TORPATI-407631 format. One record per atom (N, C-alpha, C): z, x, y; residue in three letters. Coordinates in pm, whole numbers, plus 32768, in hexadecimal, padded with zeros to 4 digits. Each point is the difference from the previous one (the first is absolute). Layout:
// TORPATI-407631
ZXYALA/...
This chain:
// TORPATI-407631
D13748166361MET/7FBA7FED807FMET/805A802D8073MET/7FC8804F805DALA/804D80318072ALA/80267F8C805BALA/8076800B803AGLN/802E7F98805CGLN/7FA87FFF807CGLN/7FE07F898032ALA/7FAD7FF38077ALA/8047803C8079ALA/7FB3803D8057ILE/80348037807DILE/80137F8D8062ILE/80797FF08032ARG/801F7F91805AARG/7FE180288090ARG/7FAB7FAF8040VAL/7FC880258082VAL/80297F9C806DVAL/801B80378076GLY/80127FAF8077GLY/7F9380218065GLY/7FD07F9B8046ILE/7F9780148063ILE/803A7FE9808AILE/7FF580658055ILE/80357FF98088ILE/7F8B7FEF8060ILE/7FF57F898037GLY/7F8D7FDC8053GLY/7FA37FA67FB2GLY/7FFC7F7F8023ALA/7FB97F9D7FAEALA/7F7C7FD5803DALA/7FC480568052GLY/7F7C7FE08036GLY/7F93801B7F9AGLY/7F8680148030TRP/7F8E80137FA6TRP/801380787FA3TRP/802A80768033PRO/801480707FA3PRO/80697FE37F95PRO/806E7FC18026GLY/80677FDF7F9FGLY/7FCD7FA57F92GLY/7FAE7F9E8027THR/7FC47FA67F9ETHR/7FA5804B7FA0THR/7FB1805E8034LYS/7FA7804F7FA9LYS/805080597FA2LYS/806F8035802FHIS/805780507FA9HIS/80347FAA7F8EHIS/802D7F868020ALA/80347FA67F99ALA/7F957FE27F97ALA/7F867FE8802DGLU/7F927FE67FA3GLU/7FE4807B7FAAGLU/80098076803DGLY/7FE8807B7FB7GLY/8067801A7F93GLY/807E7FE48020TYR/806A80117F9BTYR/7FE87FA47F89TYR/7FDC7F84801BLYS/7FE97FA17F94LYS/7F8B802D7FA8LYS/7F94802C803FALA/7F89802A7FB5ALA/8018807F7FB1ALA/8050805C8037ALA/801880827FBEALA/80587FF27F85ALA/805B7FA08001GLY/805D7FF07F91GLY/806E80688005GLY/80707FE37FC1GLY/806F805D7FFCGLY/805D7FF58078GLY/7FE37FA08057PHE/80547FE88076PHE/80327F707FFEPHE/80707FEC8042ASP/80357F7B8017ASP/80267FF78093ASP/7FB07FB88050VAL/801F7FEF808DVAL/80737F9D800AVAL/8071802F8033VAL/807B7FB07FFCVAL/80347FD9808AVAL/7FCE8041806BALA/803A7FE68084ALA/7F9A8018806EALA/80137FBC8070VAL/7FAB80138076VAL/80597FFA807BVAL/7FE080558064ALA/80487FFF807FALA/7F9D7FF18072ALA/801C7FA38059ASP/7FB07FEE8079ASP/80527FA9805FASP/7FF8801E8080LEU/804A7FB08061LEU/7FCD7F718009LEU/7F7F7FEE7FE1ILE/7FC17F7C800FILE/80027FB77F7BILE/804B7F947FF9ALA/80117FB67F83ALA/7F7C7FCD7FCAALA/7FA67FD38058ALA/7F807FCA7FD3ALA/7FAE80687FB7ALA/8008807D802EARG/7FB7806B7FBBARG/803E801C7F78ARG/808480007FF9ARG/804280147F7FARG/7FD47F957F9DARG/80007F84802CARG/7FDE7F917FA8ARG/7F6E80077FD5ARG/7FA9802A805ALYS/7F72800B7FDCLYS/7FEC80687F93LYS/80428073800CLEU/7FF680667F97LEU/803B7FCB7F7ELEU/806E7FB8800AMET/80417FCB7F88MET/7FAB7F977FBAMET/7FAA7FBB804BASP/7FA77F9E7FC2ASP/7FA880407F95ASP/7FDB807E8018GLY/7FAB80457F9FGLY/804C80597FA1GLY/80768030802BALA/804A80627FAFALA/80707FC47FAEALA/80267F83801BGLY/806A7FC37FB3GLY/80817FEE804FGLY/80677FD57FBEASN/80807FE3803EASN/80518081800FASN/7FF480418074LEU/803F80818018LEU/80817FEF8050LEU/805480667FFAARG/80718006805CARG/7FC880228089ARG/80267FB48064GLU/7FC780188085GLU/806B802C8062GLU/7FDA805E8056TYR/805D803A8060TYR/7FC27FFC808CTYR/80577FF48063GLY/7FD37FF8808AGLY/7FE980878042GLY/802F806D7FC1ASN/7FE380858036ASN/7FFC80657F8FASN/7FCE80758020ALA/7FE980677F9BALA/808280327FC2ALA/806880108051GLN/807D80397FCDGLN/803D7FAA7F91GLN/7FF57F7D8010GLU/80357FA87F99GLU/7FBB80187F7BGLU/7F7D80128003LEU/7FB6801B7F84LEU/802680887FC8LEU/800C80658056LEU/802280857FD0LEU/808C80057FC3LEU/80557FA48027ASN/80867FF97FC6ASN/80007FC07F75ASN/7F917FC87FD9ASP/7FF47FBA7F80ASP/7FF680697F90ASP/8067800B7FAFILE/800280677F97ILE/7FA37FDD7F8CILE/7FCA7F888000GLN/7FA37FD97F97GLN/7F6F8012802BGLN/7FE980588061VAL/7F7A8027802CVAL/7FF080967FE7VAL/7F9A80247FB4ASP/7FE8808D7FDEASP/7F9F8045805FASP/7FA37FB48039ALA/7F97803A8053ALA/7FDA7F9C806CALA/7FCC8033806FVAL/7FD97FA8806EVAL/7F7680238034VAL/7FBB7F99802ESER/7F8780108050SER/80257FEE8092SER/7FD8805E8054ILE/801B7FF7808FILE/7F7D7FE08046ILE/7FF67F868030CYS/7F837FCB803ACYS/801D7FD0808ECYS/801C805E8058LEU/80337FE58085LEU/7FB1804B806ALEU/80137FDF8080PRO/7FC3804E806CPRO/802480947FF5PRO/7FA880538034ASN/800A80917FEAASN/8083803E802FASN/80397FCD806DASP/807B803C8035ASP/80797FE87FA6ASP/7FF37FA47FA0LEU/806F7FE37FA5LEU/7FF6804D7F7DLEU/7F9280477FEAHIS/7FEF80497F83HIS/806E80697FEEHIS/801B804C8069LEU/8064806C7FF5LEU/808C7FCA7FE2LEU/803A7FAB8053PRO/808C7FDB7FE6PRO/80127FB07F80PRO/7FA27FA87FE0ILE/80157FAA7F8CILE/7FE2804B7F7FILE/7F9D805A8002THR/7FE880527F88THR/807780597FE4THR/8037803F8066ILE/807780557FECILE/80757FAE7FCCILE/80147F898038ALA/806D7FAB7FD2ALA/7FEB7FD77F6EALA/7F847FE37FDAALA/7FE27FD97F76ALA/801A80737FA0ALA/7FD780788025LEU/801780757FAALEU/8095801C7FF3LEU/80497FF4806DLYS/809180167FFCLYS/80457F967FA9LYS/7FC17F8A7FF8ALA/80387F957FADALA/7FD8800F7F6EALA/7FB8806B7FDFGLY/7FDB801A7F76GLY/7F867FB67FCFGLY/7FA87FD5805DLYS/7F897FB77FD9LYS/7F86805C8000LYS/7FA67FEC7FA0HIS/7F7B803B8009HIS/7FB47FB5806CHIS/7FA480458046VAL/7FBF7FC48075VAL/7F6980127FFAVAL/7FB97F928019ILE/7F7380078024ILE/7FF57FC6808CILE/7FCC8052805DCYS/7FFE7FDC808DCYS/7F707FF78031CYS/7FE47F99804DGLU/7F7A7FF18038GLU/7FDE8076805BGLU/7F7F80148016THR/7FD0806C8056THR/7FE87FCC808ETHR/8002805D8061PRO/801880907FF4PRO/8090801D7FD8PRO/801B80777FCBPRO/8087801F7FD3PRO/806A7FEF806BPRO/7FDF8025807BALA/80638000806CALA/7FB680048085ALA/804B8015806CLEU/7FC3800B8084LEU/7FD2808D8020LEU/803180647FB4SER/7FE1808B801FSER/801E80577F87SER/7FD4807D8008ALA/801C80607F95ALA/8095801E7FF7ALA/804580038071SER/808F801B7FFBSER/804A7F917FB7SER/7FD67F848014GLU/803D7F927FB5GLU/7FDF800A7F6CGLU/7F8380237FE0ALA/7FD9800E7F73ALA/8051806D7FBCALA/80248068804BLYS/8051806C7FC9LYS/808D7FCE7FDELYS/80367FAA8057LYS/80837FC67FE4LYS/7FFB7FA77F84LYS/7F947FB77FF1LEU/7FF07FAB7F89LEU/7FF980557F82LEU/7FB980718008ALA/7FF9805A7F8DALA/808A80367FDCALA/804D80208066GLY/808780317FE7GLY/80587F977FBEGLY/7FF47F84802EALA/804F7F947FC6ALA/7FD87FE77F6FALA/7F7E80067FE3ALA/7FD17FEC7F77ALA/8032806F7FA4ALA/7FFA807B8031ALA/802F80717FAFALA/80957FF37FE3ALA/804D7FDA8064LYS/80917FF57FEELYS/80247F8F7FA0LYS/7FB47F948003SER/80207F8C7FADSER/7FD380107F6FSER/7F9780507FEBGLY/7FC7800C7F7AGLY/7FAE7F877FD6GLY/7FE67FA5805DLYS/7FB27F887FE3LYS/7F6E80138026LYS/7FAB7FAA7FCCVAL/7F718008801DVAL/7FE47FCC808CVAL/7FAE8049804ALEU/7FCA7FD08080LEU/7F6880077FF4LEU/7FC17F8C8004LEU/7F6E7FF67FF6LEU/7FCE7FB3807ALEU/7F968034803ETYR/7FC37FB88070TYR/7F8B7FAD7FCDTYR/7FF67F868035ALA/7FA17F9E7FCCALA/7F758013803BALA/7FC1806F7FDFSER/7F78801D802ESER/7F9D7FB67FA7SER/7FEA7F828021GLN/7FB47FAA7FA6GLN/7F70802F7FECGLN/7FC880478060ARG/7F75802E7FF1ARG/7FEF805D7F88ARG/8066804C7FDFARG/7FF580597F8CARG/7FF17FB27F7EARG/80277F808001PHE/80047FB17F86PHE/7F907F997FF7PHE/7FA47FFF8062GLY/7F917FA37FFCGLY/7F9F80217F91GLY/7FB17F9D7FD5ALA/7FA180147F91ALA/7F9780698022ALA/7FC17FF38075PHE/7F97805E8027PHE/8039808B8015PHE/80758005803FGLU/803E8080801FGLU/802C804A7F81GLU/803A7FB67FA1GLN/8027803F7F81GLN/7F8680377FB7GLN/7F937FB38000ALA/7F86802D7FBBALA/7FCA8080803FALA/800280068086ALA/7FD180788044ALA/805880787FDFALA/80837FED8001LYS/805C806F7FE2LYS/7FED80317F71LYS/7FED7FA57FA1GLN/7FEB80277F76GLN/7F8080517FF1GLN/7F977FD98047ALA/7F81804A7FF9ALA/8010808C803AALA/804A800B806EILE/80188084803CILE/805180587FA1ILE/806A7FC77FC7ASP/8056804C7FA6ASP/7FB8802E7F82ASP/7F9B7FB67FD7LYS/7FB080277F8CLYS/7F9480678022LYS/7FF680248081GLY/7FA280678029GLY/7F727FD08013GLY/7FEA7F7E800BTYR/7F787FCB8008TYR/7FB5802E807DTYR/80498018806DILE/7FBA8029807BILE/8027808D802CILE/805080467FB2GLY/802680888022GLY/806E80058069GLY/7FFA80638055ASN/806680198065ASN/7FEA7FA9807AASN/80607FAA8020VAL/7FF57FAA8076VAL/80098056807EVAL/7F9D7FEF8058GLN/7FF980508079GLN/80187FB18080GLN/7FDE7F7F7FFDHIS/7FF97FB4807CHIS/80117F6B7FDEHIS/80567FBC8049VAL/80127F707FEFVAL/7FF07FBB8087VAL/7FB77F917FFFARG/7FF67FAA8076ARG/80437F7A7FDDARG/80687FDD8049ALA/804A7F867FE3ALA/80117FAE807FALA/7FFF7F7D7FF0SER/800E7FA98075SER/80387F797FD7SER/80417FC0805FTRP/802A7F757FF4TRP/7FEC7FC4808ATRP/7F8E7FBD8012MET/7FD67FD28084MET/80027F688006MET/80607FCC8049ARG/80057F708019ARG/7FC27FE18088ARG/7FC27F8D800CSER/7FBF7FDB807ESER/805F7FB6805ESER/80497FA17FCBARG/80607FB38050ARG/80767FDB7FA6ARG/805E805B7FF2SER/80707FE67FA6SER/807C804C802ASER/80257FF48080THR/807B803F802FTHR/80777FB37FC9THR/805980427FB4PRO/806E7FB87FBFPRO/80727FE48061PRO/804E7F9C7FDEALA/80747FDD8051ALA/808180247FB9ALA/80127FC77F89GLY/8081800F7FBEGLY/80677FAB8047GLY/80777FFB7FC9SER/806A7FB3803FSER/8025803F8086SER/7FE97FB6806EGLY/802080348084GLY/7FA0806B8031GLY/7F8780027FCBTRP/7F9980618028TRP/802E80917FECTRP/804D80197F95TRP/803980867FEETRP/7F96806A7FE8TRP/7F8E7FDB7FC9TYR/7F9680637FE8TYR/7FD380458082TYR/800B7FBB8070LEU/7FCC8035807ELEU/8068804E8050LEU/807A80057FCEASP/806F80438043ASP/801A80867FBAASP/7FE0806D8044ARG/800A80847FC1ARG/808D801C7FCDARG/80657FD18044ALA/8089801A7FD5ALA/801B7FC47F76ALA/7FBB7F957FDEARG/80157FBE7F7FARG/7F9880297F98ARG/7F868018802BSER/7F93801C7FA0SER/7FE580957FEESER/801D80508067GLY/7FE1808E7FFBGLY/7F738020802CGLY/7FAC7F9B800BGLY/7F7580148027GLY/7FAF7F837FE1GLY/7F8180048024GLY/7FAC7F8A7FF1GLY/7FA680057F86GLY/7F7E7FF68018ALA/7FA07FFA7F91ALA/8008807B7FA7ALA/801F80748039MET/800B80797FAFMET/80787FF57FA1MET/806F7FD08030MET/80777FF37FABMET/7FEE7F907F9AMET/7FC17F948028ASP/7FF07F8B7FABASP/7F9380147F98ASP/7F858010802CLEU/7F8E800F7FA5LEU/7FE680937FDELEU/801080558062GLY/7FDF808E7FEEGLY/805980457F9CGLY/80817FDC7FFDSER/805A80407FA0SER/7FD27FE67F71SER/7FCC7F887FE7GLN/7FD47FDE7F79GLN/7F7F804A7FDAGLN/7FA18006805CMET/7F8280447FE1MET/801080987FFFMET/805980348055LEU/801F808F7FFDLEU/803D80267F7ALEU/805E7FAF7FD2ASP/803F801C7F7FASP/7F9B7FF87F8FASP/7FA97F9A8003LEU/7F9C7FF27F96LEU/7FA480797FFDLEU/7FCA80278073ALA/7FA480718005ALA/804380807FD0ALA/807B8015802DTRP/804C80787FD6TRP/80157FFF7F69TRP/801E7F8D7FC9HIS/80117FEE7F70HIS/7F7F80217FB4HIS/7F907FCC8030LEU/7F8080187FBDLEU/7FD680938009LEU/802A80448068MET/7FE0808D8011MET/8058805B7FABMET/80687FC77FC1GLY/805B80507FAFGLY/807A8030804CGLY/801E7FC18072GLN/807380228053GLN/80058092802BGLN/7F938033803CPRO/800480898032PRO/805B800C8079PRO/802A8079801DARG/805880178074ARG/7FB17FEF8081ARG/802F7FA8805CPRO/7FBD7FF08081PRO/80188078805APRO/7F9A8025804BILE/800980748058ILE/80047FD88093ILE/7FA67FA78029SER/7FFB7FD9808DSER/7FC27F76800FSER/80187FC58076VAL/7FD27F78801EVAL/7FC77FFD808DVAL/7F927FB68011PHE/7FD17FDD8086PHE/7FEC7F698001PHE/80357FBC8066ALA/7FFD7F6F7FFFALA/7FEE7FC7808CALA/7FCA7F878003MET/7FF57FB2807BMET/802C7F727FE2MET/80527FC78056THR/80297F757FF3THR/7FE77FB88085THR/7FF77F7B7FF8ASP/7FE87FB2807AASP/80307F717FEBASP/801E7FBC806DARG/801F7F707FFEARG/7F947FBC8052ARG/7FA67FBA7FBCARG/7F887FCC803FARG/80007F688011ARG/80567FBB7FB5PHE/80027F6F8005PHE/808D7FCF801FPHE/802F8020807AARG/80877FD98029ARG/80127F697FFEARG/7F937FB68017ASP/800A7F6E8005ASP/800F7FC07F76ASP/800B80517F98ALA/80167FC97F7AALA/808C7FC77FF1ALA/80598021805CALA/80897FCD7FFDALA/801F7FC18088ALA/805F7FA28006PRO/80267FC68081PRO/802C806B8063PRO/7FEC7FE5807FALA/801C80638068ALA/809280298005ALA/805B7FA87FD7ASP/808E80208008ASP/803480477F83ASP/7FA6801D7FA0VAL/802880467F86VAL/7FF180978013VAL/8066804A7FDBLYS/7FF980928007LYS/7F9480317FA1LYS/7FA0804D8035PHE/7F8E80307FB1PHE/7FEA80918029PHE/8048805C7FC0ASP/7FF8808C8027ASP/7FD180597F8DASP/7FAB7FC77FA9VAL/7FC8804D7F91VAL/7F687FF68004VAL/7FC080577FB1GLU/7F6D80047FFBGLU/7FC87F947FA5GLU/7F877FD08022ASP/7FBA7FA77FA3ASP/7F8780457FC1ASP/7FEE8081801EPHE/7F91804E7FC9PHE/802B80917FF2PHE/7FD380407F95ALA/801A80907FEEALA/7F90803E7FAFALA/7FDC807A8024THR/7FA3804F7FB0THR/8038808C7FF2THR/7FF680377F87VAL/804E80787FDDVAL/7FAB805F7FABVAL/801380818017LEU/7FCE80687FA6LEU/8078804E7FCBLEU/8008800D7F7DVAL/806C804E7FC3VAL/7FC1806F7FACVAL/8028807B801CLYS/7FD280737FB2LYS/806B80257F9BLYS/7FD680137F82PHE/805C80237F95PHE/7FE0808A7FC9PHE/805E80377FB5GLU/7FE6807F7FBDGLU/7F877FF27FA5GLU/7FBD80707FE7GLY/7F877FFC7FAFGLY/7F887FD1804EGLY/800A7FFE8086ASN/7F917FD78057ASN/7FD67F707FE5ASN/80607FAB7FDELYS/7FE67F727FEBLYS/80167FB58083LYS/7FB57F938013LEU/80037FB7807FLEU/80087F6A7FE7LEU/80507FBC8050LEU/80077F6F8000LEU/7FD87FCB8089LEU/7FA47FA08002GLU/7FE07FB28078GLU/803B7F757FECGLU/80537FD4805DLEU/80457F807FF3LEU/7FF17FB08081LEU/7FDA7F817FF2SER/7FF97FA78073SER/803D7F797FDBSER/80507FC9805DVAL/803E7F7E7FE9VAL/80007FB08081VAL/7FFD7F7C7FF2SER/80097FAA8076SER/803A7F797FDBSER/804B7FC7805ETRP/80297F757FF6TRP/7F977FA7803FTRP/7FC28034806BALA/7FA07FAF804BALA/7F95805B803CALA/7F837FDF7FE6MET/7F918048803EMET/7F817FAE7FECMET/7F9C801A8053ASN/7F7E7FC07FF0ASN/7FAD80527FA0ASN/7FD77FC27F92GLN/7FB280447F9AGLN/7FAE7F977FB3GLN/7F9780297FBDPRO/7FB67FA07FADPRO/80607FBE7F9CPRO/7FFD7F7D7FF5PRO/80607FBC7FA7PRO/800180377F71PRO/7F8D802B7FCFARG/7FFC80327F76ARG/804980857FF0ARG/80208043806EARG/804580807FF8ARG/80977FEF7FFFARG/80327F868015GLN/80917FEC7FFFGLN/803780177F73GLN/8072803F7FFAGLY/804180177F7FGLY/801580937FE6GLY/801380217F80THR/802180897FD9THR/7F84804C7FD2THR/800380828015GLY/7F9880597FCFGLY/803D80827FD0GLY/7FC780397F98CYS/803080827FD0CYS/7F9180437FB1CYS/7FD080718033ARG/7F9A804F7FBEARG/803A808A7FE2ARG/7FEB802A7F85ILE/803680807FD1ILE/7F8C805D7FE3ILE/7FFC80728043HIS/7F9580617FF0HIS/8037807C7FBAHIS/7FBE802C7F96ALA/802F80737FB3ALA/7F8A805C7FE0ALA/801B80717FC0ASP/7F9780627FEAASP/7FA07FDD7F8FASP/80247F9A7FAELYS/7FA87FD87F92LYS/7FDA7F6D8004LYS/802F7FB88063GLY/7FE17F728007GLY/804B7FBC8070GLY/7FFE7F7C7FFDALA/80407FB08068ALA/802A7F7A7FC6ALA/805E7FBE8043ILE/802C7F7A7FD9ILE/80097FA9807DILE/7FC77F8A7FF7GLU/80127F978064GLU/80657F9E7FC5GLU/80787FFB803AVAL/806B7FB37FC2VAL/7FEC7F6A8011VAL/7FDE7FD48079TYR/7FF87F71801CTYR/7F6F7FD38011TYR/7FCB7FBA7F9FTHR/7F7D7FC18008THR/80087F777FBFTHR/7FA17FA5801CPRO/80017F7E7FBCPRO/7FF5800C7F69PRO/7FC9806F7FCFGLN/7FF180167F70GLN/807980487FC3GLN/806280218053GLY/8071804F7FD1GLY/7FEA80938022GLY/805980587FD1PRO/7FF1808F8020PRO/7F88803B7FB9PRO/7FB48052804BLEU/7F8580397FCBLEU/800780988000LEU/7FD5803B7F91LEU/7FFD80917FEDLEU/7F7280328011LEU/7FEE806E804ATYR/7F7B803B8015TYR/800380917FD1TYR/7FA180207FA6ARG/7FF580887FC9ARG/7F6E80257FEDARG/7FEC807C7FD6LYS/7F7980347FE4LYS/7FA57FF2807ALYS/802E8037806EPHE/7FB37FF9807CPHE/7F8280547FF7PHE/7F937FC98030GLY/7F8080458000GLY/7FE380428085GLY/7F8E8042800BPRO/7FDE804C8079PRO/7FEF7FA9807CPRO/7FE77F7E7FEELYS/7FF07FA68072LYS/807A7FA78015LYS/806B80207FBDGLY/807B7FB38010GLY/800C7F8A7FA1GLY/7F9C7FED7FABGLU/800B7F947F9EGLU/806D80207F9BGLU/803C7F997FC5ALA/806F80157FA4ALA/80077F8F7F9AALA/8043801D7F93THR/801A7F9A7F9ATHR/807B7FB18026THR/7FF27F7B8005GLU/806E7FA88026GLU/803D7FC07F84GLU/808580077FF5THR/80467FC67F8ETHR/80777FAF8032THR/80097F847FD2ALA/80757FAE8023ALA/8079802E7FB0ALA/807080128044LEU/807B802B7FBDLEU/804A7F887FC6LEU/803780127F8ALYS/804E7F987FBFLYS/80897FF98041LYS/80297F888025THR/80817FEE8042THR/806B7FD67F9CTHR/807D80288017PRO/806E7FDC7FA4PRO/80267F6D800EPRO/80457FCD7F9DLYS/802B7F748002LYS/80847FEE804ALYS/805780637FF9THR/80837FF68042THR/7FF6803E808ATHR/80097FAE8068VAL/7FE4802F8087VAL/80657FC78064VAL/7FFA803A8078LEU/804D7FD38073LEU/80957FF47FE1LEU/80407F928024TYR/80927FF97FF6TYR/803180047F71TYR/7FB27FCC7FA2GLN/8027800B7F73GLN/800480927FD6GLN/7F98804C8026ALA/7FFB808E7FDDALA/806F804D8047ALA/80197FDD807EMET/80668047804CMET/808B7FE97FC5MET/801C7F837FD9MET/80837FE47FC7MET/800F80397F73MET/7F9580097FB7ARG/800780437F7EARG/802180938013ARG/7FC4803F8066HIS/801F808B801EHIS/8093800E802BHIS/80317FA28051PHE/808D8001802BPHE/805C7FFA7F86PHE/7FDE7FAA7FA1LYS/804F7FF37F86LYS/800180837FB2LYS/7F8C80417FF4GLU/7FF980807FB8GLU/8055806A8046GLU/80017FFE8085CYS/80538060804BCYS/80937FE77FE7CYS/80297F828000ILE/808C7FDD7FE8ILE/802A802B7F73ILE/7FA87FEE7F9FHIS/801F80267F76HIS/7FF480967FE8HIS/7FCF804A8065GLY/7FFA80927FF6GLY/7F8780367FB7GLY/7F9B7FAD7FE8THR/7F8880307FBBTHR/7F94802F805FTHR/800F7FE38081ARG/7FA1802D8065ARG/804B802A807DARG/7FC3805B804DGLN/8031801F8085GLN/7FB87FA68065GLN/80427FD8806CPRO/7FBE7FA98062PRO/7F7D803B8033PRO/7F977FB17FFAMET/7F7D802C8031MET/800680218094MET/80477FAE804BILE/801A801F808CILE/80947FE7801AILE/804C806B7FF0GLY/80907FFA800FGLY/802F8045807EGLY/807780387FFAALA/804080388077ALA/7FAF8071803EALA/7FD3805F7FB0SER/7FB980748038SER/7F787FD88037SER/7FB87FA87FB9GLU/7F7F7FD28031GLU/80107FAF8080GLU/806C7FB18006GLY/801A7FB38079GLY/801880598079GLY/8048806F7FEBMET/8016805F806DMET/7F7D803B8031MET/7FA980287FA2MET/7F82803D8026MET/7FA57F9D8049MET/7FFD7F857FCELEU/7FAF7F9A8042LEU/802E7FEC8090LEU/80837FF98015MET/80337FEC8087MET/7FED807B8057MET/7FFF80787FC6GLN/7FDF8078804FGLN/7F727FF88034GLN/7FA67FD17FACMET/7F767FF2802EMET/7FF57F97806DMET/80477F907FF1ILE/7FFB7F978065ILE/803F802E8083ILE/806F80477FF8ASP/803B80398079ASP/7F9C80598049ASP/7FBA80547FB4ALA/7F9E805C803CALA/7F8C7FB3803DALA/7FD87F927FC2ILE/7F947FAD8037ILE/80277FCB8089ILE/80787FC9800DTYR/802A7FCA8081TYR/8014806F8068TYR/803180737FD4LYS/80108070805CLYS/7F7880308033LYS/7F9E80087FA9SER/7F7980298028SER/7FC37F9C8060SER/800F7F7E7FE2ALA/7FC77F998056ALA/803E8005808CALA/8081801D8006GLU/804480078081GLU/7FD9807C804FGLU/7FEE80707FBCSER/7FE3807E8044SER/7F6B80178015SER/7FAD7FBD7FB1GLY/7F7080198006GLY/7FD780837FBEGLY/805B803A7FB2LYS/7FE680817FC0LYS/80187FF77F6ALYS/7FC6805E7FB8SER/801A800B7F71SER/8091802A7FEASER/803F7FCA7F99VAL/808C801C7FE2VAL/800A803C7F75VAL/804280727FF7GLU/801580417F7FGLU/80757FBF7FB7GLU/7FF37FF17F7CILE/806A7FC87FAEILE/803F80717FB1ILE/807F801A801BARG/8046806D7FBEARG/80537FC87F8DARG/7FD180197F89THR/80477FCD7F8ATHR/7FD4804D7F86THR/804A7FEF7F93GLY/7FDD803F7F81GLY/7FB77F9F7FA6GLY/7FD8802D7F89PRO/7FBA7FA97FA2PRO/80577F897FD9PRO/7FBD7F8D7FE6VAL/80497F887FDAVAL/7FD67FCE7F78VAL/7F80800A7FDDSER/7FCF7FC27F86SER/8050802F7F87SER/803B7FA17FB9GLY/804C80207F87GLY/80928023801AGLY/802A80048080VAL/808A8023801EVAL/805B7F8B7FDEVAL/806F801C7FC2VAL/80647F9B7FE0VAL/808280268045VAL/80377FA6804FILE/807F801C8043ILE/80707FD67FA4ILE/8057805C7FDBGLY/80697FE47F9FGLY/80847FDE8041GLY/805D7FD87FACARG/80867FDC802FARG/803F8075804CARG/80347FE18075GLY/80458065804EGLY/7FA88043806AGLY/7F7C80027FEBGLN/7FA9803E8063GLN/7FF17FA38077GLN/7FFD80398077LEU/7FEC7FB8807DLEU/806F7F9E8021LEU/80697FFD7FB1ALA/80677F9B8017ALA/804580138086ALA/7FFE807A8033ASP/80448019807EASP/7FB37FC88077ASP/7F887FC97FE7HIS/7FB17FCC806FHIS/80147F6B8014HIS/80587FC27FB3VAL/80167F708010VAL/80427FE28086VAL/805580598030GLY/80407FEE8082GLY/80587F868002GLY/7FFF7FB9806FASP/80577F8C8011ASP/7FBA7F7D7FDCASP/7F8380097FCDGLU/7FB57F857FE9GLU/80477FA67F9CGLU/8037803B7F93GLY/80437FAD7F9EGLY/80797FBA803BGLY/804D80498051ALA/80777FC5803CALA/7FDD7F8F805FALA/7F8B800B8043ASN/7FD87F9B8060ASN/7FB67F8B7FC0ASN/7FDC800F7F82ALA/7FA77F9D7FC3ALA/803D7F757FFCALA/80837FF77FDFARG/803C7F7B7FF1ARG/7FF17FAD807EARG/801F803A8075SER/7FF87FB1807ASER/7F6F7FDB8020SER/7FA280577FDFVAL/7F747FE4801CVAL/7FCE7F8D7FA8VAL/801A80077F7EILE/7FC47F9D7FA8ILE/80427F79800AILE/807D7FFB802FGLU/803D7F7D8013GLU/7FC27FB78077GLU/7FC2804F805ALYS/7FC07FC38076LYS/7F697FF97FEFLYS/7FCB80327F91ALA/7F70800E7FF0ALA/7FBA7F787FFFALA/7F937FFA804EALA/7FAD7F868001ALA/7F9E80077F8DALA/802F7FE37F89ILE/7FA980087F8CILE/7FC57F777FE5ILE/
């Protein structure tokens, strides 16, 4: 029997707890340590995960030579320095999304991963959901033909997040608002379902419509609404809308994803589960089929994939190169929203690209050297 992978969790809030549950369900892992500045959060995670070694900051955990891999479950501005520090410490890393604050930061992360030779996986949980996996499997089997158009949304009516110290609303810490928080996940899912085609251009609009969702003395310089059009190679199109707060029919709150292809369509989120539509008639009628969903889903599925990547039997589904491309699209979205114009995305193909040891290593810059001072002060 292979030795269990020893894991430390950095950040003991809700995401860290879900990671711990995922490791236990996936098997092959032993969660041995947790780091968080707040003792009560550490103890709460330990109530479910067992008697772990506990640390007051990330650096102490990274110094633990009996930790093989780490989950980074922290505010967005800490993803870059702590992921680089973890890779330099010889740990495999699964980091919460978005990957970073910008494409330039994601490029530095890719360089650090290449130099270390360790796994870097981004925790895009939507790719591992039951409905989402079923839809992807149906597409890959050719049930609907060539995907041409996806409509995706995550629309909340009144759910502006705070985080510790309202960090979600501070652009310097979050990198953006509803688009960075919810939009990054739905953008990644749609891109994944489309087969990760190369993005060509973006047109976007963002707005902050519910300023009173936070106290008047709280810095709130991010959007609570975004709507986006992304054009991909092959004349493929994505329509994306997200909101933290808006007036809408209550039944419309939540996620939506419709996939339109040349031989059929899929509605990912319905009360009946994902639905497949084929054999369209002259009046638009079609045969409806419920898709079978997998048993291993969400954090269990994600951690099983992480384990396979560490053992070398799989490449990361969303690793360094995919993280760079995702952040390039997000950068273009914010640039378009600011300028009011369409923004071209200049990049090469990404789907199937694997960044190897030594590639991009020169882009790490001074981030690794600065990481120690940052993470010792990090409000995790």
